[in-house]
OpenMM code with the backbone's topology and positions (N, CA, C; nanometers):
from openmm import Vec3, app, unit

residues = "MET GLU ALA TYR LYS ASN SER TYR THR GLU ASN GLU ASP ARG LEU LEU TRP GLU LEU HIS GLU ILE ARG HIS ARG LEU HIS LYS LYS ARG LYS ASN LYS THR ILE GLN GLU ILE ASN ARG GLU ALA LEU LYS LYS TYR SER GLU TRP LYS LYS GLU ARG GLU ASN ARG LEU LEU THR".split()
positions = [
    Vec3(0.0020, -0.0204, -0.6177),
    Vec3(-0.0824, -0.1035, -0.5108),
    Vec3(-0.0045, -0.1598, -0.4264),
    Vec3(-0.0466, -0.1594, -0.3241),
    Vec3(0.0593, -0.2458, -0.1973),
    Vec3(0.0153, -0.3749, -0.1851),
    Vec3(0.1143, -0.4537, -0.1663),
    Vec3(0.1002, -0.6036, -0.1389),
    Vec3(0.0324, -0.6341, -0.0058),
    Vec3(-0.0530, -0.7404, 0.0065),
    Vec3(-0.0944, -0.7623, 0.1194),
    Vec3(-0.1459, -0.9327, 0.1470),
    Vec3(-0.1468, -0.9611, 0.2559),
    Vec3(-0.1286, -1.0944, 0.2890),
    Vec3(-0.3007, -1.1436, 0.3226),
    Vec3(-0.3397, -1.2545, 0.2395),
    Vec3(-0.4580, -1.2866, 0.2665),
    Vec3(-0.4870, -1.3437, 0.3838),
    Vec3(-0.5861, -1.3475, 0.4416),
    Vec3(-0.6414, -1.4121, 0.5974),
    Vec3(-0.7599, -1.4943, 0.5655),
    Vec3(-0.7768, -1.5559, 0.4472),
    Vec3(-0.8757, -1.6348, 0.4133),
    Vec3(-0.8281, -1.7192, 0.2784),
    Vec3(-0.8962, -1.8307, 0.2854),
    Vec3(-0.8784, -1.9239, 0.1633),
    Vec3(-1.0102, -1.9216, 0.0505),
    Vec3(-0.9832, -1.9396, -0.0504),
    Vec3(-1.0879, -1.9612, -0.1493),
    Vec3(-1.2378, -2.0432, -0.0940),
    Vec3(-1.1826, -2.1395, -0.0349),
    Vec3(-1.3229, -2.2312, 0.0314),
    Vec3(-1.3803, -2.1292, 0.1177),
    Vec3(-1.2857, -2.0511, 0.2091),
    Vec3(-1.3685, -1.9597, 0.2983),
    Vec3(-1.4648, -1.8748, 0.2717),
    Vec3(-1.4061, -1.8110, 0.1367),
    Vec3(-1.4980, -1.6786, 0.1060),
    Vec3(-1.4530, -1.6539, -0.0430),
    Vec3(-1.5593, -1.7073, -0.1187),
    Vec3(-1.5041, -1.7002, -0.2697),
    Vec3(-1.5196, -1.5800, -0.3097),
    Vec3(-1.5967, -1.4862, -0.2605),
    Vec3(-1.6024, -1.3381, -0.3321),
    Vec3(-1.4829, -1.2602, -0.2731),
    Vec3(-1.4382, -1.2788, -0.1624),
    Vec3(-1.3313, -1.2003, -0.1467),
    Vec3(-1.1873, -1.2561, -0.2091),
    Vec3(-1.2157, -1.3999, -0.2250),
    Vec3(-1.0974, -1.4613, -0.3385),
    Vec3(-1.0935, -1.4026, -0.4475),
    Vec3(-1.2100, -1.4118, -0.5030),
    Vec3(-1.2103, -1.3421, -0.6720),
    Vec3(-1.1798, -1.1834, -0.6453),
    Vec3(-1.1977, -1.1198, -0.5504),
    Vec3(-1.1433, -0.9682, -0.5379),
    Vec3(-0.9935, -0.9552, -0.5522),
    Vec3(-0.9418, -1.0583, -0.4393),
    Vec3(-0.8094, -1.0714, -0.4564),
    Vec3(-0.7530, -1.1113, -0.5797),
    Vec3(-0.8066, -1.1763, -0.6526),
    Vec3(-0.7500, -1.2372, -0.7992),
    Vec3(-0.7732, -1.1297, -0.8653),
    Vec3(-0.8762, -1.0395, -0.8886),
    Vec3(-0.8913, -0.9521, -0.9771),
    Vec3(-0.7688, -0.8349, -0.9526),
    Vec3(-0.7625, -0.7839, -0.7965),
    Vec3(-0.6722, -0.7005, -0.7385),
    Vec3(-0.4951, -0.7397, -0.8073),
    Vec3(-0.4946, -0.8792, -0.7710),
    Vec3(-0.3613, -0.9118, -0.8196),
    Vec3(-0.3443, -0.9210, -0.9798),
    Vec3(-0.4334, -0.9256, -1.0537),
    Vec3(-0.3974, -0.9101, -1.2085),
    Vec3(-0.3830, -0.7730, -1.2260),
    Vec3(-0.4939, -0.6765, -1.1561),
    Vec3(-0.4583, -0.5258, -1.2107),
    Vec3(-0.2935, -0.4818, -1.1706),
    Vec3(-0.2652, -0.5377, -1.0351),
    Vec3(-0.1355, -0.4908, -0.9940),
    Vec3(-0.0347, -0.5384, -1.1147),
    Vec3(-0.0159, -0.6561, -1.1441),
    Vec3(0.0685, -0.7156, -1.2262),
    Vec3(0.0659, -0.6458, -1.3548),
    Vec3(-0.0640, -0.5953, -1.3964),
    Vec3(-0.0717, -0.5378, -1.5516),
    Vec3(0.0020, -0.3741, -1.5040),
    Vec3(-0.0637, -0.3030, -1.3970),
    Vec3(0.0150, -0.1790, -1.3740),
    Vec3(0.1258, -0.1553, -1.3025),
    Vec3(0.1921, -0.2733, -1.2430),
    Vec3(0.3335, -0.2322, -1.1736),
    Vec3(0.4265, -0.1544, -1.2250),
    Vec3(0.4661, -0.1487, -1.3637),
    Vec3(0.5304, -0.0664, -1.4312),
    Vec3(0.5001, 0.0482, -1.4822),
    Vec3(0.3723, 0.1196, -1.4667),
    Vec3(0.3240, 0.2127, -1.5138),
    Vec3(0.3238, 0.3342, -1.4120),
    Vec3(0.3319, 0.4555, -1.4725),
    Vec3(0.3150, 0.5782, -1.3905),
    Vec3(0.1653, 0.6006, -1.3662),
    Vec3(0.1436, 0.6701, -1.2351),
    Vec3(0.0145, 0.7184, -1.2124),
    Vec3(-0.0430, 0.7903, -1.3302),
    Vec3(0.0156, 0.8850, -1.4133),
    Vec3(-0.0087, 0.9335, -1.5041),
    Vec3(-0.0640, 0.8573, -1.6284),
    Vec3(0.0053, 0.7659, -1.6641),
    Vec3(-0.0179, 0.6452, -1.7652),
    Vec3(-0.1579, 0.5754, -1.7142),
    Vec3(-0.1786, 0.5493, -1.6193),
    Vec3(-0.3159, 0.4682, -1.5473),
    Vec3(-0.3872, 0.5586, -1.5319),
    Vec3(-0.3817, 0.6976, -1.5438),
    Vec3(-0.5008, 0.7963, -1.5511),
    Vec3(-0.5533, 0.8325, -1.6605),
    Vec3(-0.4683, 0.8215, -1.7594),
    Vec3(-0.4820, 0.8356, -1.8940),
    Vec3(-0.5418, 0.7332, -1.9721),
    Vec3(-0.5090, 0.5939, -1.9287),
    Vec3(-0.5756, 0.5019, -1.9534),
    Vec3(-0.7349, 0.4736, -1.9075),
    Vec3(-0.7668, 0.5322, -1.8020),
    Vec3(-0.8867, 0.5264, -1.7207),
    Vec3(-0.9562, 0.6336, -1.7845),
    Vec3(-0.9064, 0.7549, -1.8046),
    Vec3(-0.9955, 0.8362, -1.8629),
    Vec3(-1.0367, 0.7935, -2.0147),
    Vec3(-0.9520, 0.7450, -2.0950),
    Vec3(-0.9838, 0.7049, -2.2302),
    Vec3(-1.0967, 0.5920, -2.2332),
    Vec3(-1.0788, 0.5032, -2.1240),
    Vec3(-1.2094, 0.4118, -2.1030),
    Vec3(-1.3131, 0.4612, -2.0732),
    Vec3(-1.3264, 0.5615, -1.9781),
    Vec3(-1.4454, 0.6289, -1.9393),
    Vec3(-1.5058, 0.7066, -2.0405),
    Vec3(-1.4107, 0.7698, -2.1203),
    Vec3(-1.4865, 0.8424, -2.2520),
    Vec3(-1.5432, 0.7505, -2.3561),
    Vec3(-1.4756, 0.6294, -2.3594),
    Vec3(-1.5123, 0.5263, -2.4574),
    Vec3(-1.6764, 0.4881, -2.3909),
    Vec3(-1.6576, 0.4600, -2.2741),
    Vec3(-1.7819, 0.3844, -2.1876),
    Vec3(-1.8879, 0.5083, -2.2288),
    Vec3(-1.9013, 0.6576, -2.1983),
    Vec3(-1.9838, 0.7329, -2.2048),
    Vec3(-2.0368, 0.7473, -2.3235),
    Vec3(-1.9509, 0.7380, -2.4529),
    Vec3(-1.9923, 0.7643, -2.5687),
    Vec3(-2.0758, 0.6643, -2.6337),
    Vec3(-2.0390, 0.5260, -2.5856),
    Vec3(-2.1229, 0.4125, -2.6055),
    Vec3(-2.2347, 0.4142, -2.5195),
    Vec3(-2.2501, 0.4604, -2.4044),
    Vec3(-2.3794, 0.4837, -2.3425),
    Vec3(-2.4761, 0.5843, -2.3888),
    Vec3(-2.4211, 0.7087, -2.4318),
    Vec3(-2.5073, 0.8143, -2.5046),
    Vec3(-2.5551, 0.7533, -2.6400),
    Vec3(-2.5041, 0.6760, -2.7117),
    Vec3(-2.5346, 0.6088, -2.8239),
    Vec3(-2.6489, 0.5175, -2.8160),
    Vec3(-2.6356, 0.4211, -2.7136),
    Vec3(-2.7435, 0.3614, -2.6906),
    Vec3(-2.8574, 0.4218, -2.6353),
    Vec3(-2.8597, 0.5378, -2.5448),
    Vec3(-2.9450, 0.6226, -2.5301),
    Vec3(-3.0194, 0.6715, -2.6476),
    Vec3(-2.9697, 0.7041, -2.7382),
    Vec3(-3.0316, 0.7970, -2.8118),
    Vec3(-3.0872, 0.6879, -2.9263),
    Vec3(-3.0579, 0.5752, -2.9335),
    Vec3(-3.1358, 0.4617, -3.0200),
    Vec3(-3.2504, 0.4094, -2.9896),
] * unit.nanometer
topology = app.Topology()
chain = topology.addChain("A")
for resn in residues:
    res = topology.addResidue(resn, chain)
    for name in ("N", "CA", "C"):
        topology.addAtom(name, app.Element.getBySymbol(name[0]), res)
């Protein structure tokens, strides 16, 4: 993920600021991972979410 400079403050736009914070946390979490590792984790999370959703629909 590429670094970028904010042109707004938290007080000016709280939603954009929160998005900035989320992107920053994701960048810190993923900066040492390969694309393959990131994709593998994403597919695992999606698969777990899909199973959970299917289980909820069946009950």
